[in-house]
C-alpha positions, 0 to 999 in steps of 0.5 A, a space after each residue: 018086224 025087221 026088213 029082213 023079216 018081211 023080205 024072208 016072209 015075203 019069199 016064203 009066201 011069193 008075195 012082193 014086200 011092202 015098201 017102207 016109206 018114212 023119213 029114214 028116206 029123206 035123210 042123206 047117208 051122211 046123215 044116217 053114218 054120223 046118227 048111227 055111229 053116235 048110237 054106237 058108241 052110246 050104246 043103245 040097247 034094241 030095248 031103248 036104254 043107253 049104256 054110255 048117256 055120257 057119250 050124247 054129252 060129248 057128241 059132236 055137232 053134226 052127230 047131233 044136227 043128224 038126230 035133231 033132223 030126223 026127229 024134225 022130219 020123223 017127229 019121234 026118236 030114231 029107231 037105230 035098228 030101222 036106220 042101220 037096215 036103210 044105210 044098209 040098203 043103201 050101200 048094197 044098192 049104191 055099191 053091190 051086195 058083196 062090196 065091203 061097203 055092204 059088209 060093214 053095213 051088216 057088221 053095223 046093223 048086225 052090232 046094233 041089235 046083237 048088242 051082247 053077241 060074240 064076234 063070231 057070230 056078229 062076223 056069221 050073221 052079217 055075211 048072211 045077211 049079205 048073201 041073202 040079200 045078193 042072192 036075193 038080187 041074182 034069183 029075184 023072180 025064183 023064190 025057190 032057186 036052190 042058192 036063195 033057199 040055202 041063203 034063208 035056212 043060213 040066216 034062219 039057223 044063225 037066228 036060232 042061236 042064242 047067245 049068253 051075255 057076259 057077266 061081268 067078271 067079280 072083282 077080287 080084293 088084293 
């Protein structure tokens, strides 16, 4: 379950979310960015499949160092969705939830999570995620605040949208 889902459920059940502590906290923000850039270029899918494995052979040394540091700290492969959520948290906390940095991190998270979704859906979902976190921060002690409830409903509606995976265009002989 993603951090976002845990926070929405905690809000609905009026309990504080459990703080997730792991090796991600020990990675620097630049290491997270480098590792996630490699993962995105490689086309890593949420199920663990890789669309473009050749990208890993062409990876920059800094990108490999970030991946290796993760494995060294955690002892397992990088959970790219959890890492993207950590980056989003860091950008929101450092620059503010409505900042360009937070929006960019949310877009990265949604591109990794919704690999075949339309750019429209990815953009709208990223906006909804940032809006939820901004409202949560603003109305932390008010779980029933109308603006916070609206942000939750918007997220839920967007998560219900099913997108059709694009099918490759048939190649017709000329």
